[in-house]
C-alpha positions in Angstrom: 15.5 20.8 4.6 15.3 24.4 6.2 14.5 22.9 9.5 17.6 20.6 9.5 19.8 23.4 8.4 18.3 25.5 11.3 19.0 22.8 13.7 22.7 22.5 12.5 23.1 26.2 12.9 21.9 26.1 16.6 24.0 22.9 17.3 27.1 24.7 15.8 26.6 27.9 17.8 25.0 26.5 21.1 25.9 23.2 22.7 23.1 20.6 23.3 21.0 21.3 26.2 20.4 19.2 29.2 17.2 19.3 31.5 19.2 21.3 34.1 19.4 25.0 33.5 19.0 28.3 35.2 17.6 31.6 34.4 19.5 34.8 35.2 19.4 38.6 34.5 21.3 39.5 31.4 24.7 41.0 32.0 25.1 43.8 29.6 27.2 44.4 27.6 28.9 41.1 28.0 25.6 39.1 26.9 25.1 41.2 23.8 26.9 38.9 21.3 24.8 35.9 22.4 21.6 38.1 22.4 22.3 39.2 18.9 22.9 35.5 17.8 19.5 34.6 19.3 17.9 37.5 17.4 19.4 36.3 14.2 18.4 32.8 14.7 14.7 33.8 15.5 14.8 36.1 12.3 15.9 33.0 10.3 13.2 30.8 11.8 10.5 33.3 11.3 11.5 34.3 7.9 10.3 30.7 7.0 7.0 31.5 8.3 6.9 35.2 7.3 9.2 36.4 4.5 9.3 40.0 5.7 11.8 39.4 8.2 15.3 40.9 7.8 18.1 38.5 7.4 21.0 41.0 7.4 23.4 40.9 10.5 22.7 44.7 11.2 19.1 43.6 12.2 20.3 42.2 15.5 22.0 45.2 16.6 19.3 47.7 15.2 16.6 45.7 17.0 18.4 45.1 20.3 19.2 48.8 20.5 15.6 49.7 20.3 14.5 46.8 22.6 17.1 47.6 25.2 16.1 51.3 25.3 12.4 50.2 25.9 13.5 47.7 28.7 15.6 50.4 30.5 12.9 53.1 30.2 10.2 51.0 31.8 12.3 49.0 34.1 11.8 45.9 32.1 13.9 42.6 32.3 16.2 40.8 30.0 16.8 37.2 31.0 19.2 34.5 29.9 18.7 30.8 30.2 21.9 28.8 30.6 22.8 25.2 31.3 25.1 24.1 34.3 28.2 24.9 32.0 26.9 28.4 31.4 26.2 27.7 27.8 23.1 29.9 26.6 19.9 28.2 25.9 17.6 31.0 25.3 16.4 34.5 26.3 13.4 36.6 27.1 12.8 40.3 27.3 9.8 41.9 28.7 8.8 45.8 29.2 5.9 47.8 30.1 3.7 49.3 27.3 0.6 51.3 27.2 -2.6 49.9 25.7 -4.9 52.4 23.6 -7.0 55.0 25.2 -10.1 52.9 24.6 -8.9 50.2 27.1 -10.3 50.7 30.7 -7.6 52.7 32.7 -6.9 49.9 35.2 -5.8 47.5 32.3 -4.0 50.1 30.2 -0.5 49.7 31.6 0.5 46.2 30.8 3.6 44.0 30.3 4.8 42.9 27.1 6.9 39.8 26.6 8.7 41.2 23.6 11.3 38.5 23.1 11.3 34.5 23.7 13.7 32.3 22.0 15.1 28.9 22.8 17.8 27.1 21.0 16.6 24.0 19.1 18.5 21.4 21.5 16.7 23.0 24.6 13.1 23.0 23.2 10.7 20.8 25.1 12.9 20.8 28.2 10.9 23.7 30.1 13.2 26.4 29.4 10.5 28.5 27.5 8.0 27.9 30.3 10.5 29.0 33.0 11.5 32.2 31.0 7.7 33.0 30.7 7.3 32.4 34.3 10.1 34.6 35.1 8.7 37.3 32.9 5.3 37.1 34.6 7.0 37.4 38.0 8.6 40.6 36.8 5.3 41.9 35.7 3.7 41.1 39.0 6.4 42.9 41.0 5.7 45.8 38.8 2.1 45.7 39.8 1.0 45.0 36.1 -2.4 43.3 35.9 -1.8 41.7 32.4 1.1 40.6 30.3 0.9 40.0 26.5 2.9 38.3 24.0 2.7 38.2 20.1 3.1 35.1 17.9 3.1 34.4 14.2 -0.1 32.3 13.4 2.1 29.8 11.6 4.4 29.2 14.6 2.0 26.6 16.0 4.6 25.3 18.5 5.1 28.6 20.2 1.3 29.4 20.1 0.6 26.1 21.9 3.3 26.9 24.5 1.8 30.2 25.2 -1.8 28.7 25.4 -0.5 26.0 27.8 1.1 28.8 29.8 -2.5 30.4 30.3 -2.3 33.0 27.4 -5.5 33.4 25.4 -5.9 35.2 22.0 -6.8 38.8 22.4 -6.7 40.4 19.0 -6.1 39.3 15.4 -4.2 41.6 13.3 -5.2 41.0 9.5 -3.3 42.3 6.4 -3.6 42.5 2.8 -0.8 43.3 0.4 -1.7 45.8 -2.1 0.4 45.1 -5.2 
């Protein structure tokens, strides 16, 4: 039931995708409303997998302000995928980050693919793979030796996409609730 409701929300906000699309740099501040919608949709989706996700509307503005600052400070990138009619299909954001001091110096400065979201109707059309590839191109231009991405373990579709794009598991963060 939740998946059907999710698809309905996407189809209401974002028209059905076609196989023809383009990737462009985000235009800020014009693209902020659609980016906020993408953030909220991802929060709703991930909440089904991980109930600690905030669902209030303020989360989009709060999170994007923090992310945009990191992107700006590290010459990162924010990308929008859109169909031929300029309807938004998804987005990605990547920025530089620093690994811990125990990592060898030449692999300490890395790219981090912080966001990747594709609307339901555009999934499986190559939009995610193209956004990933564009973020990797950004990282190569920056001279970064590695790019990383996080994924919730229950998000098997995303995990499979990342593996097919050449990403390997690096570390597993385990947790225990102490109630």
